[in-house]
LOPALUM-105388 format. One record per residue (C-alpha): residue number from 1; y, z, x. Coordinates in nm, 2 decimals. Each point is the difference from the previous one (the first is absolute). Layout:
<lumgu><i>NUM</i><yy>Y</yy><zz>Z</zz><xx>X</xx></lumgu>
...
! end
This chain:
<lumgu><i>1</i><yy>6.51</yy><zz>0.13</zz><xx>-1.57</xx></lumgu>
<lumgu><i>2</i><yy>-0.26</yy><zz>-0.25</zz><xx>-0.09</xx></lumgu>
<lumgu><i>3</i><yy>-0.01</yy><zz>-0.33</zz><xx>0.19</xx></lumgu>
<lumgu><i>4</i><yy>-0.02</yy><zz>-0.17</zz><xx>-0.33</xx></lumgu>
<lumgu><i>5</i><yy>0.33</yy><zz>0.14</zz><xx>-0.14</xx></lumgu>
<lumgu><i>6</i><yy>0.22</yy><zz>-0.29</zz><xx>0.13</xx></lumgu>
<lumgu><i>7</i><yy>-0.25</yy><zz>-0.24</zz><xx>-0.15</xx></lumgu>
<lumgu><i>8</i><yy>0.01</yy><zz>0.18</zz><xx>-0.34</xx></lumgu>
<lumgu><i>9</i><yy>0.38</yy><zz>-0.02</zz><xx>0.01</xx></lumgu>
<lumgu><i>10</i><yy>0.00</yy><zz>-0.38</zz><xx>0.07</xx></lumgu>
<lumgu><i>11</i><yy>-0.27</yy><zz>-0.06</zz><xx>-0.26</xx></lumgu>
<lumgu><i>12</i><yy>0.20</yy><zz>0.19</zz><xx>-0.26</xx></lumgu>
<lumgu><i>13</i><yy>0.32</yy><zz>-0.19</zz><xx>0.07</xx></lumgu>
<lumgu><i>14</i><yy>-0.17</yy><zz>-0.34</zz><xx>-0.02</xx></lumgu>
<lumgu><i>15</i><yy>-0.18</yy><zz>0.10</zz><xx>-0.32</xx></lumgu>
<lumgu><i>16</i><yy>0.33</yy><zz>0.11</zz><xx>-0.15</xx></lumgu>
<lumgu><i>17</i><yy>0.16</yy><zz>-0.33</zz><xx>0.09</xx></lumgu>
<lumgu><i>18</i><yy>-0.29</yy><zz>-0.19</zz><xx>-0.15</xx></lumgu>
<lumgu><i>19</i><yy>0.03</yy><zz>0.19</zz><xx>-0.33</xx></lumgu>
<lumgu><i>20</i><yy>0.38</yy><zz>-0.03</zz><xx>0.00</xx></lumgu>
<lumgu><i>21</i><yy>-0.05</yy><zz>-0.38</zz><xx>0.03</xx></lumgu>
<lumgu><i>22</i><yy>-0.18</yy><zz>0.00</zz><xx>-0.33</xx></lumgu>
<lumgu><i>23</i><yy>0.26</yy><zz>0.20</zz><xx>-0.19</xx></lumgu>
<lumgu><i>24</i><yy>0.33</yy><zz>-0.14</zz><xx>0.14</xx></lumgu>
<lumgu><i>25</i><yy>-0.14</yy><zz>-0.27</zz><xx>-0.02</xx></lumgu>
<lumgu><i>26</i><yy>-0.01</yy><zz>-0.15</zz><xx>0.35</xx></lumgu>
<lumgu><i>27</i><yy>-0.32</yy><zz>-0.21</zz><xx>0.03</xx></lumgu>
<lumgu><i>28</i><yy>0.06</yy><zz>-0.08</zz><xx>0.36</xx></lumgu>
<lumgu><i>29</i><yy>0.01</yy><zz>0.37</zz><xx>0.08</xx></lumgu>
<lumgu><i>30</i><yy>-0.32</yy><zz>0.07</zz><xx>-0.18</xx></lumgu>
<lumgu><i>31</i><yy>-0.17</yy><zz>-0.30</zz><xx>0.16</xx></lumgu>
<lumgu><i>32</i><yy>0.10</yy><zz>0.13</zz><xx>0.35</xx></lumgu>
<lumgu><i>33</i><yy>-0.06</yy><zz>0.37</zz><xx>-0.05</xx></lumgu>
<lumgu><i>34</i><yy>-0.32</yy><zz>0.00</zz><xx>-0.19</xx></lumgu>
<lumgu><i>35</i><yy>-0.23</yy><zz>-0.15</zz><xx>0.27</xx></lumgu>
<lumgu><i>36</i><yy>0.21</yy><zz>0.18</zz><xx>0.26</xx></lumgu>
<lumgu><i>37</i><yy>-0.09</yy><zz>0.33</zz><xx>-0.14</xx></lumgu>
<lumgu><i>38</i><yy>-0.37</yy><zz>-0.06</zz><xx>0.02</xx></lumgu>
<lumgu><i>39</i><yy>0.04</yy><zz>-0.15</zz><xx>0.35</xx></lumgu>
<lumgu><i>40</i><yy>0.17</yy><zz>0.32</zz><xx>0.11</xx></lumgu>
<lumgu><i>41</i><yy>-0.31</yy><zz>0.19</zz><xx>-0.11</xx></lumgu>
<lumgu><i>42</i><yy>-0.20</yy><zz>-0.25</zz><xx>0.20</xx></lumgu>
<lumgu><i>43</i><yy>0.22</yy><zz>0.07</zz><xx>0.31</xx></lumgu>
<lumgu><i>44</i><yy>-0.05</yy><zz>0.38</zz><xx>-0.06</xx></lumgu>
<lumgu><i>45</i><yy>-0.37</yy><zz>-0.04</zz><xx>0.00</xx></lumgu>
<lumgu><i>46</i><yy>0.00</yy><zz>-0.22</zz><xx>0.30</xx></lumgu>
<lumgu><i>47</i><yy>0.18</yy><zz>0.26</zz><xx>0.20</xx></lumgu>
<lumgu><i>48</i><yy>-0.24</yy><zz>0.28</zz><xx>-0.10</xx></lumgu>
<lumgu><i>49</i><yy>-0.30</yy><zz>0.07</zz><xx>0.22</xx></lumgu>
<lumgu><i>50</i><yy>-0.34</yy><zz>0.04</zz><xx>-0.18</xx></lumgu>
<lumgu><i>51</i><yy>-0.32</yy><zz>0.12</zz><xx>0.17</xx></lumgu>
<lumgu><i>52</i><yy>-0.22</yy><zz>-0.13</zz><xx>-0.29</xx></lumgu>
<lumgu><i>53</i><yy>-0.14</yy><zz>-0.35</zz><xx>0.07</xx></lumgu>
<lumgu><i>54</i><yy>0.10</yy><zz>-0.25</zz><xx>-0.27</xx></lumgu>
<lumgu><i>55</i><yy>0.21</yy><zz>0.24</zz><xx>-0.21</xx></lumgu>
<lumgu><i>56</i><yy>0.34</yy><zz>-0.11</zz><xx>0.11</xx></lumgu>
<lumgu><i>57</i><yy>-0.11</yy><zz>-0.37</zz><xx>0.00</xx></lumgu>
<lumgu><i>58</i><yy>-0.11</yy><zz>0.03</zz><xx>-0.36</xx></lumgu>
<lumgu><i>59</i><yy>0.33</yy><zz>0.16</zz><xx>-0.10</xx></lumgu>
<lumgu><i>60</i><yy>0.20</yy><zz>-0.26</zz><xx>0.18</xx></lumgu>
<lumgu><i>61</i><yy>-0.20</yy><zz>-0.28</zz><xx>-0.17</xx></lumgu>
<lumgu><i>62</i><yy>0.06</yy><zz>0.16</zz><xx>-0.33</xx></lumgu>
<lumgu><i>63</i><yy>0.38</yy><zz>0.03</zz><xx>0.06</xx></lumgu>
<lumgu><i>64</i><yy>0.03</yy><zz>-0.36</zz><xx>0.12</xx></lumgu>
<lumgu><i>65</i><yy>-0.19</yy><zz>-0.13</zz><xx>-0.31</xx></lumgu>
<lumgu><i>66</i><yy>0.22</yy><zz>0.22</zz><xx>-0.21</xx></lumgu>
<lumgu><i>67</i><yy>0.31</yy><zz>-0.16</zz><xx>0.15</xx></lumgu>
<lumgu><i>68</i><yy>-0.14</yy><zz>-0.34</zz><xx>-0.10</xx></lumgu>
<lumgu><i>69</i><yy>-0.05</yy><zz>0.14</zz><xx>-0.35</xx></lumgu>
<lumgu><i>70</i><yy>0.36</yy><zz>0.13</zz><xx>0.00</xx></lumgu>
<lumgu><i>71</i><yy>0.12</yy><zz>-0.35</zz><xx>0.07</xx></lumgu>
<lumgu><i>72</i><yy>-0.21</yy><zz>-0.17</zz><xx>-0.26</xx></lumgu>
<lumgu><i>73</i><yy>0.10</yy><zz>0.25</zz><xx>-0.27</xx></lumgu>
<lumgu><i>74</i><yy>0.37</yy><zz>-0.02</zz><xx>0.06</xx></lumgu>
<lumgu><i>75</i><yy>0.04</yy><zz>-0.37</zz><xx>0.02</xx></lumgu>
<lumgu><i>76</i><yy>0.12</yy><zz>-0.20</zz><xx>-0.31</xx></lumgu>
<lumgu><i>77</i><yy>-0.30</yy><zz>-0.18</zz><xx>-0.15</xx></lumgu>
<lumgu><i>78</i><yy>-0.35</yy><zz>0.10</zz><xx>-0.11</xx></lumgu>
<lumgu><i>79</i><yy>-0.16</yy><zz>0.14</zz><xx>0.32</xx></lumgu>
<lumgu><i>80</i><yy>-0.16</yy><zz>0.30</zz><xx>-0.17</xx></lumgu>
<lumgu><i>81</i><yy>-0.36</yy><zz>-0.10</zz><xx>0.08</xx></lumgu>
<lumgu><i>82</i><yy>0.09</yy><zz>-0.06</zz><xx>0.37</xx></lumgu>
<lumgu><i>83</i><yy>0.17</yy><zz>0.34</zz><xx>0.01</xx></lumgu>
<lumgu><i>84</i><yy>-0.29</yy><zz>0.17</zz><xx>-0.18</xx></lumgu>
<lumgu><i>85</i><yy>-0.24</yy><zz>-0.16</zz><xx>0.25</xx></lumgu>
<lumgu><i>86</i><yy>0.20</yy><zz>0.11</zz><xx>0.30</xx></lumgu>
<lumgu><i>87</i><yy>0.00</yy><zz>0.36</zz><xx>-0.13</xx></lumgu>
<lumgu><i>88</i><yy>-0.37</yy><zz>-0.02</zz><xx>-0.08</xx></lumgu>
<lumgu><i>89</i><yy>-0.07</yy><zz>-0.08</zz><xx>0.36</xx></lumgu>
<lumgu><i>90</i><yy>0.25</yy><zz>0.27</zz><xx>0.11</xx></lumgu>
<lumgu><i>91</i><yy>-0.20</yy><zz>0.26</zz><xx>-0.19</xx></lumgu>
<lumgu><i>92</i><yy>-0.33</yy><zz>-0.13</zz><xx>0.15</xx></lumgu>
<lumgu><i>93</i><yy>0.16</yy><zz>0.05</zz><xx>0.34</xx></lumgu>
<lumgu><i>94</i><yy>0.10</yy><zz>0.36</zz><xx>-0.09</xx></lumgu>
<lumgu><i>95</i><yy>-0.34</yy><zz>0.06</zz><xx>-0.14</xx></lumgu>
<lumgu><i>96</i><yy>-0.15</yy><zz>-0.12</zz><xx>0.33</xx></lumgu>
<lumgu><i>97</i><yy>0.23</yy><zz>0.24</zz><xx>0.19</xx></lumgu>
<lumgu><i>98</i><yy>-0.08</yy><zz>0.30</zz><xx>-0.21</xx></lumgu>
<lumgu><i>99</i><yy>-0.37</yy><zz>-0.08</zz><xx>0.03</xx></lumgu>
<lumgu><i>100</i><yy>0.04</yy><zz>0.03</zz><xx>0.38</xx></lumgu>
<lumgu><i>101</i><yy>0.08</yy><zz>0.37</zz><xx>-0.05</xx></lumgu>
<lumgu><i>102</i><yy>-0.27</yy><zz>0.09</zz><xx>-0.25</xx></lumgu>
<lumgu><i>103</i><yy>-0.30</yy><zz>-0.18</zz><xx>-0.16</xx></lumgu>
<lumgu><i>104</i><yy>0.09</yy><zz>-0.18</zz><xx>-0.32</xx></lumgu>
<lumgu><i>105</i><yy>0.00</yy><zz>0.23</zz><xx>-0.31</xx></lumgu>
<lumgu><i>106</i><yy>-0.20</yy><zz>0.27</zz><xx>0.17</xx></lumgu>
<lumgu><i>107</i><yy>0.16</yy><zz>0.22</zz><xx>-0.27</xx></lumgu>
<lumgu><i>108</i><yy>-0.04</yy><zz>-0.18</zz><xx>-0.33</xx></lumgu>
<lumgu><i>109</i><yy>0.25</yy><zz>0.17</zz><xx>-0.24</xx></lumgu>
<lumgu><i>110</i><yy>0.32</yy><zz>-0.15</zz><xx>0.13</xx></lumgu>
<lumgu><i>111</i><yy>-0.14</yy><zz>-0.34</zz><xx>-0.07</xx></lumgu>
<lumgu><i>112</i><yy>-0.09</yy><zz>0.11</zz><xx>-0.35</xx></lumgu>
<lumgu><i>113</i><yy>0.35</yy><zz>0.14</zz><xx>-0.06</xx></lumgu>
<lumgu><i>114</i><yy>0.18</yy><zz>-0.32</zz><xx>0.13</xx></lumgu>
<lumgu><i>115</i><yy>-0.24</yy><zz>-0.22</zz><xx>-0.20</xx></lumgu>
<lumgu><i>116</i><yy>0.10</yy><zz>0.19</zz><xx>-0.31</xx></lumgu>
<lumgu><i>117</i><yy>0.37</yy><zz>-0.04</zz><xx>0.08</xx></lumgu>
<lumgu><i>118</i><yy>-0.05</yy><zz>-0.37</zz><xx>0.06</xx></lumgu>
<lumgu><i>119</i><yy>-0.19</yy><zz>-0.04</zz><xx>-0.32</xx></lumgu>
<lumgu><i>120</i><yy>0.27</yy><zz>0.18</zz><xx>-0.19</xx></lumgu>
<lumgu><i>121</i><yy>0.27</yy><zz>-0.22</zz><xx>0.15</xx></lumgu>
<lumgu><i>122</i><yy>-0.19</yy><zz>-0.32</zz><xx>-0.08</xx></lumgu>
<lumgu><i>123</i><yy>-0.06</yy><zz>0.11</zz><xx>-0.35</xx></lumgu>
<lumgu><i>124</i><yy>0.37</yy><zz>-0.01</zz><xx>-0.06</xx></lumgu>
<lumgu><i>125</i><yy>0.05</yy><zz>-0.33</zz><xx>0.17</xx></lumgu>
<lumgu><i>126</i><yy>-0.31</yy><zz>-0.19</zz><xx>-0.10</xx></lumgu>
<lumgu><i>127</i><yy>0.12</yy><zz>-0.17</zz><xx>-0.32</xx></lumgu>
<lumgu><i>128</i><yy>0.33</yy><zz>-0.10</zz><xx>0.17</xx></lumgu>
<lumgu><i>129</i><yy>-0.16</yy><zz>-0.16</zz><xx>0.30</xx></lumgu>
<lumgu><i>130</i><yy>-0.01</yy><zz>-0.38</zz><xx>0.01</xx></lumgu>
<lumgu><i>131</i><yy>-0.37</yy><zz>-0.12</zz><xx>-0.01</xx></lumgu>
<lumgu><i>132</i><yy>0.02</yy><zz>-0.15</zz><xx>0.35</xx></lumgu>
<lumgu><i>133</i><yy>0.10</yy><zz>0.34</zz><xx>0.14</xx></lumgu>
<lumgu><i>134</i><yy>-0.25</yy><zz>0.23</zz><xx>-0.16</xx></lumgu>
<lumgu><i>135</i><yy>-0.27</yy><zz>-0.04</zz><xx>0.28</xx></lumgu>
<lumgu><i>136</i><yy>0.25</yy><zz>0.01</zz><xx>0.29</xx></lumgu>
<lumgu><i>137</i><yy>0.17</yy><zz>0.31</zz><xx>-0.14</xx></lumgu>
<lumgu><i>138</i><yy>-0.33</yy><zz>0.17</zz><xx>-0.07</xx></lumgu>
<lumgu><i>139</i><yy>-0.12</yy><zz>-0.07</zz><xx>0.36</xx></lumgu>
<lumgu><i>140</i><yy>0.34</yy><zz>0.12</zz><xx>0.14</xx></lumgu>
<lumgu><i>141</i><yy>-0.01</yy><zz>0.32</zz><xx>-0.20</xx></lumgu>
<lumgu><i>142</i><yy>-0.36</yy><zz>0.08</zz><xx>0.12</xx></lumgu>
<lumgu><i>143</i><yy>0.10</yy><zz>-0.06</zz><xx>0.37</xx></lumgu>
<lumgu><i>144</i><yy>0.32</yy><zz>0.21</zz><xx>-0.04</xx></lumgu>
<lumgu><i>145</i><yy>-0.19</yy><zz>0.28</zz><xx>-0.16</xx></lumgu>
<lumgu><i>146</i><yy>-0.26</yy><zz>-0.01</zz><xx>0.28</xx></lumgu>
<lumgu><i>147</i><yy>0.26</yy><zz>0.01</zz><xx>0.27</xx></lumgu>
<lumgu><i>148</i><yy>0.18</yy><zz>0.30</zz><xx>-0.15</xx></lumgu>
<lumgu><i>149</i><yy>-0.33</yy><zz>0.18</zz><xx>-0.06</xx></lumgu>
<lumgu><i>150</i><yy>-0.12</yy><zz>-0.05</zz><xx>0.35</xx></lumgu>
<lumgu><i>151</i><yy>0.33</yy><zz>0.13</zz><xx>0.13</xx></lumgu>
<lumgu><i>152</i><yy>-0.06</yy><zz>0.32</zz><xx>-0.21</xx></lumgu>
<lumgu><i>153</i><yy>-0.36</yy><zz>0.02</zz><xx>0.13</xx></lumgu>
<lumgu><i>154</i><yy>0.12</yy><zz>0.00</zz><xx>0.36</xx></lumgu>
<lumgu><i>155</i><yy>0.25</yy><zz>0.28</zz><xx>-0.07</xx></lumgu>
<lumgu><i>156</i><yy>-0.26</yy><zz>0.21</zz><xx>-0.18</xx></lumgu>
<lumgu><i>157</i><yy>-0.23</yy><zz>-0.03</zz><xx>0.30</xx></lumgu>
<lumgu><i>158</i><yy>0.26</yy><zz>0.06</zz><xx>0.27</xx></lumgu>
<lumgu><i>159</i><yy>0.28</yy><zz>0.20</zz><xx>-0.16</xx></lumgu>
<lumgu><i>160</i><yy>0.27</yy><zz>-0.09</zz><xx>0.26</xx></lumgu>
<lumgu><i>161</i><yy>0.35</yy><zz>-0.14</zz><xx>-0.03</xx></lumgu>
<lumgu><i>162</i><yy>-0.06</yy><zz>-0.36</zz><xx>0.09</xx></lumgu>
<lumgu><i>163</i><yy>-0.28</yy><zz>-0.03</zz><xx>-0.26</xx></lumgu>
<lumgu><i>164</i><yy>0.22</yy><zz>0.18</zz><xx>-0.26</xx></lumgu>
<lumgu><i>165</i><yy>0.27</yy><zz>-0.26</zz><xx>0.06</xx></lumgu>
<lumgu><i>166</i><yy>-0.24</yy><zz>-0.28</zz><xx>-0.06</xx></lumgu>
<lumgu><i>167</i><yy>-0.14</yy><zz>0.16</zz><xx>-0.32</xx></lumgu>
<lumgu><i>168</i><yy>0.35</yy><zz>0.06</zz><xx>-0.15</xx></lumgu>
<lumgu><i>169</i><yy>0.09</yy><zz>-0.36</zz><xx>0.11</xx></lumgu>
<lumgu><i>170</i><yy>-0.30</yy><zz>-0.13</zz><xx>-0.20</xx></lumgu>
<lumgu><i>171</i><yy>0.11</yy><zz>0.20</zz><xx>-0.30</xx></lumgu>
<lumgu><i>172</i><yy>0.35</yy><zz>-0.14</zz><xx>0.02</xx></lumgu>
<lumgu><i>173</i><yy>-0.14</yy><zz>-0.35</zz><xx>0.03</xx></lumgu>
<lumgu><i>174</i><yy>-0.19</yy><zz>0.04</zz><xx>-0.33</xx></lumgu>
<lumgu><i>175</i><yy>0.32</yy><zz>0.13</zz><xx>-0.16</xx></lumgu>
<lumgu><i>176</i><yy>0.21</yy><zz>-0.29</zz><xx>0.13</xx></lumgu>
<lumgu><i>177</i><yy>-0.25</yy><zz>-0.26</zz><xx>-0.11</xx></lumgu>
<lumgu><i>178</i><yy>-0.03</yy><zz>0.16</zz><xx>-0.34</xx></lumgu>
<lumgu><i>179</i><yy>0.37</yy><zz>-0.01</zz><xx>-0.05</xx></lumgu>
<lumgu><i>180</i><yy>0.01</yy><zz>-0.36</zz><xx>0.12</xx></lumgu>
<lumgu><i>181</i><yy>-0.27</yy><zz>-0.10</zz><xx>-0.24</xx></lumgu>
<lumgu><i>182</i><yy>0.18</yy><zz>0.17</zz><xx>-0.29</xx></lumgu>
<lumgu><i>183</i><yy>0.33</yy><zz>-0.18</zz><xx>0.09</xx></lumgu>
<lumgu><i>184</i><yy>-0.17</yy><zz>-0.34</zz><xx>0.05</xx></lumgu>
<lumgu><i>185</i><yy>-0.24</yy><zz>-0.01</zz><xx>-0.30</xx></lumgu>
<lumgu><i>186</i><yy>0.12</yy><zz>0.26</zz><xx>-0.25</xx></lumgu>
<lumgu><i>187</i><yy>0.37</yy><zz>0.07</zz><xx>0.00</xx></lumgu>
<lumgu><i>188</i><yy>0.29</yy><zz>-0.05</zz><xx>0.23</xx></lumgu>
<lumgu><i>189</i><yy>0.22</yy><zz>0.30</zz><xx>0.06</xx></lumgu>
<lumgu><i>190</i><yy>0.32</yy><zz>0.05</zz><xx>0.21</xx></lumgu>
<lumgu><i>191</i><yy>-0.15</yy><zz>0.26</zz><xx>0.23</xx></lumgu>
<lumgu><i>192</i><yy>-0.30</yy><zz>-0.21</zz><xx>0.09</xx></lumgu>
<lumgu><i>193</i><yy>0.12</yy><zz>-0.14</zz><xx>0.34</xx></lumgu>
<lumgu><i>194</i><yy>0.11</yy><zz>0.34</zz><xx>0.11</xx></lumgu>
<lumgu><i>195</i><yy>-0.32</yy><zz>0.18</zz><xx>-0.10</xx></lumgu>
<lumgu><i>196</i><yy>-0.24</yy><zz>-0.28</zz><xx>0.11</xx></lumgu>
<lumgu><i>197</i><yy>0.16</yy><zz>-0.05</zz><xx>0.34</xx></lumgu>
<lumgu><i>198</i><yy>0.06</yy><zz>0.36</zz><xx>0.08</xx></lumgu>
<lumgu><i>199</i><yy>-0.36</yy><zz>0.11</zz><xx>-0.07</xx></lumgu>
<lumgu><i>200</i><yy>-0.12</yy><zz>-0.32</zz><xx>0.18</xx></lumgu>
<lumgu><i>201</i><yy>0.18</yy><zz>0.08</zz><xx>0.32</xx></lumgu>
<lumgu><i>202</i><yy>-0.09</yy><zz>0.37</zz><xx>-0.01</xx></lumgu>
<lumgu><i>203</i><yy>-0.36</yy><zz>-0.11</zz><xx>-0.02</xx></lumgu>
<lumgu><i>204</i><yy>0.03</yy><zz>-0.25</zz><xx>0.29</xx></lumgu>
<lumgu><i>205</i><yy>0.20</yy><zz>0.25</zz><xx>0.21</xx></lumgu>
<lumgu><i>206</i><yy>-0.26</yy><zz>0.28</zz><xx>-0.05</xx></lumgu>
<lumgu><i>207</i><yy>-0.29</yy><zz>-0.23</zz><xx>0.07</xx></lumgu>
<lumgu><i>208</i><yy>0.17</yy><zz>-0.12</zz><xx>0.31</xx></lumgu>
<lumgu><i>209</i><yy>0.08</yy><zz>0.35</zz><xx>0.12</xx></lumgu>
<lumgu><i>210</i><yy>-0.37</yy><zz>0.09</zz><xx>-0.04</xx></lumgu>
<lumgu><i>211</i><yy>-0.07</yy><zz>-0.19</zz><xx>0.32</xx></lumgu>
<lumgu><i>212</i><yy>0.14</yy><zz>0.27</zz><xx>0.23</xx></lumgu>
<lumgu><i>213</i><yy>-0.23</yy><zz>0.30</zz><xx>0.08</xx></lumgu>
<lumgu><i>214</i><yy>0.30</yy><zz>0.24</zz><xx>0.04</xx></lumgu>
<lumgu><i>215</i><yy>0.36</yy><zz>0.04</zz><xx>-0.11</xx></lumgu>
<lumgu><i>216</i><yy>0.16</yy><zz>-0.03</zz><xx>0.34</xx></lumgu>
! end
């Protein structure tokens, strides 16, 4: 059995509690379990050895910055820009980590595909964005797309399980943020917390699991 299986179980339980806290509603449960879930992924990564210099450190930095973003986005009040900034830095940390495995965009087409996806998503949101957020959201979308594209590039070059986990994680991150953008700026829908948080933690867990070079 994979060494990560107990971590996956704990992460799933914490994520379920965080989502339940939204729907019950029990705000205190959500406030406790949301950062806890991402911190459990941090702990999983911390316990995994990695022979690649800088890779685990980049992933850990991204997860810790994501935890900060989790806190900003869940608190009452308008902390959206601080949350967006935290996740922007998290994606830059992930991009740094993926670039440790392969040269940036050594294969071009994943970047073109993700750029097209980002452009399509922005085209739906653009008229609904507050003027003060247009540039921050544009920059964030570009960095997110670059991170996901580089993860795909690494998998295309190496074709192993750890790089596949990171590539799928990048894809789930794009899906999660697209759902979040839809819910924040276009229309609120009841399933949004479930879909956004589930895809988000799948993304983070897969990216975290990509640190290990084997499945033991």
